[in-house]
N, C-alpha and C positions, 0 to 999 in steps of 0.2 A: 413552542415555548413550554418548558417544564414548569411544574408547580413551584419549584424552588426559585426559578428565575423571576416569578411574579412578586416574590418578597421585596419589600422596600420600593416598590413602584410608587411614584408620586401622584396622588389624586387630588384635584381641585374640586371642592364641593361649593356650588353656587346656589344659595337660597336665602331669602330674606327672613325666614323663620329660624331663629337661633335653636329652638327646640329640635327642629328637623335636622339642622346641621350637626348638633351634638349627637343625636341619635345615629346618623350616618357615620360620623367620625368614629364613634365608639366601636361600631361593628366593623368598619374597615381597618381600624388599627388593631383590633383583636385578630384580624386575619393577616396581619403583617404589612399592611400598606402604610405609607406616609400620607398624611392628609393636610391640605391647606384649605382655608376658608375664605369665602367672599360673600358679602351680604347684599350686593347690588351688581348690576351689569357693568357699570364703570369700574368697580373694584375688581371684577373678574378679568376685564381687559388689562388692567394694570398688573395683576398677578401673572397673567399670561405673558406679558412682555418682560417681566422681571425674571421669571424662571419657568421654563416650559415644562408643564406637567405631563405625565404619561397618559392621563385620561381626565376628562372633565365630566362631572355630574352636574347637569345644568337644569334649574327649575324654569318652567315657562313663565310663571307669574312673578315678575320682579318689580320693585318700586319705581325704578327710573327708566330702564330700557327693558322691553320684554325679552324673554329667552330666545324667541325666534330671531329677533334682530341681533342679539348677541351672537347667536350661532352664525348668522349671515356674516357678520364682521369677522368672526374667527375663520370662516371658510374662504374668505378673500385671499388669505395668504398662509393658511395653516391647516395641516391634515391631522391634528391631534384628535384622537377618538373622543366622541361626545355621546353621553347618555342623557336623554331628556327626561325630566321628571314633570309629570303633569297630573292635576287633579281631575282632568277631563278625560272621558273615555271615548269621546266622539272620534270616529275614524278620520274625519277631516283634519283634526289637529295632529293625529299621528302621522298621516300622509304628509302634511305640511312640513313637519320636522324632518322626516326622511328625505323629502325633496330638497331641503336646504342643506342636507349633508349629515344629519344625525346618524350615528351608527346603531342606536337602539333607543327605546323609550321604556320607562317604567311608570305605571299609573299608581298614584296615591289612592288609598293607603297600600303600602307594600310591606312584605316581611323582610327582616334583615337577611335571611338566607337567600331570598330571591335577588335582592340588590347585589350582594356579594358575588353570587353566581353569574349575574349578568356582567358585572365588572370584569370578572376573570375570563369570561367567554369573549368579551370584546377585545381585551388585551391579547388573548391568545391568537385571535384571528387577524388582528391588525399587525402582527409581527411581519416584517418584510420577508417575502419569500426568497429562499436561497436557491442557487443553482438554476437560474433562469436560462433561457435559450438565446438571449440577446435579441438582435433584430430579426423579426419575422415578417416577410413580405407575403401577405395573404393573397393579394392580387394587385392590380394596378391602382385600385382605390385605397386600400387599407394596409397600413404598415404599423407593426407593433414593436416597441423597444422596451422589453421588460427590465433590462439593466437600468435604464434611465426612467422607467415608469412613465413612458410616453406613448401616446396613440395618435397616429396621423391619418386623416381622411381627406382624400383629394389634395394632398400636399399641405393641409392645414392642421396645426396641432389642436387636438380635442382634449378638453379638460374633463377628467372623470373623477367622481367622488371616490373615496377610498373603498367603499363597499362595491361600487361598480367595477373598479379595478380588480379586486379580488375575485369577483364573479367571472369577469372576462378571462382572467388568468387561469382559473380552474377549468373553464370550458375549453380554452385553447390547448391547455396541457392534455386534454382528452379529445382532441379534434378527431372527428370521424366516429366517435363512440357516443352512445346514448348515456347521459348522466341523469340519474333519477332525481326527483324532487328531494327525496330524503338525503341523498348523497350531497347535493348542492347545499342544503341546509347545514348538514354536518360540517362540510369543508369550509364554507364561506361564513357561516354564522356561528356554528357550534352545535353540539348535540342537544343543548338546552332548548333549541329552537325547532325541534322536529315537529312541533304542532303549529308552526307558523308558515304554512305553504304560501300565503299571500305575499310574503317577503319576496319569494323567488319570482312570482309573476310580475310584481311591481318593478323590480330591478332589471328583469329581462326586458320589459317595456322601455325603461330608461335607456338601456344600452342600445336597443334597436333605434330609438329616436336619434341617438348620436352617431351610430355607425352605419345604419342601413340607408341605401338610397331611397328605398320605398319601405318604410317600416311595416306597412300592412302586408307586404309580400317580401319577407326577409330572405336573404340569400346566405347570411353568415350564421346567425343563431336560429336554428330550425326547431320547431316544436314537434315532439313525439307525443302525440295526444294521449293523455292519461298516464304517461310514463315520466317524461322529463323533457330535456333539451339536448341538442347535439350541435356542436360547432362544425361548420363545413370542413370536410377533409381536404384542406388546402395542400397538404403534403402530397397526397395522391394526385391532385389536379396538376401539380408541378412536375410530376414524373414524365419522362419521355415515354412515347408509345411502346417502345420495346420493353421498358421496365414494367409497365402496366401489364403487358402481355405475359411477361415472365412470371408475374405473381398470380395470374389466373390459373385455375386448375386445368390440368392437361385433359384434353378430350380423348375419349376412346377412338382409336382408328376404325374407320368404317370398313366392313368386310367387303372385299371385291366380289361382285356377282359373277359367277361363272356361267358361260353359255352351255346350255344343254344340247 
């Protein structure tokens, strides 16, 4: 998604403090976004049903329903990207939001530049990937359908969060190759997140819990210690023995020993 395509995207800002909402609105509108407001969880859900925004900025502390519960309700049937606002810096709160399906979080107090940068990064990375490979049969257990955004394990449809899907898509597109932590952060989250390596570890663990038969001993998403991760080279596994042999480097012929 180019910078010009970000213009006029609709952002729903949910916070019970009018001062904070005005502050966010001013900075987002200066950057070309359209902004709608909601001052409670109930109003946010009403706005979501009336007109689907392109992204939601959601405060954790709301007067009626807390932000975590609002996020859970949103994720029951909607993949709209969500950035959580929190006055708390505890890791448990950040992890809880990510586990419920938040795409990112920003801790108060924050600078206008930081928030706008995060909004742009989330919008860029949540753009649906084009030119996917359709149905991919990794093995007897795992089937991926990138056109329909579906993942099947043991014949059952597995629901992935938007970020989990993007991470899986990027790993599968590079199956057999090591993808570094920095490359994953740049592709899945955006260059703004190059100093957030814990995101990668967290979401790799989420994927393994959903895809692997034994997450402690993964066979799909493999760790390259100190470097990054590698998705199993399923394409090579599916090759016929003759094809595998043809790709192997030719061996030098052994010299025949002559009798003296």
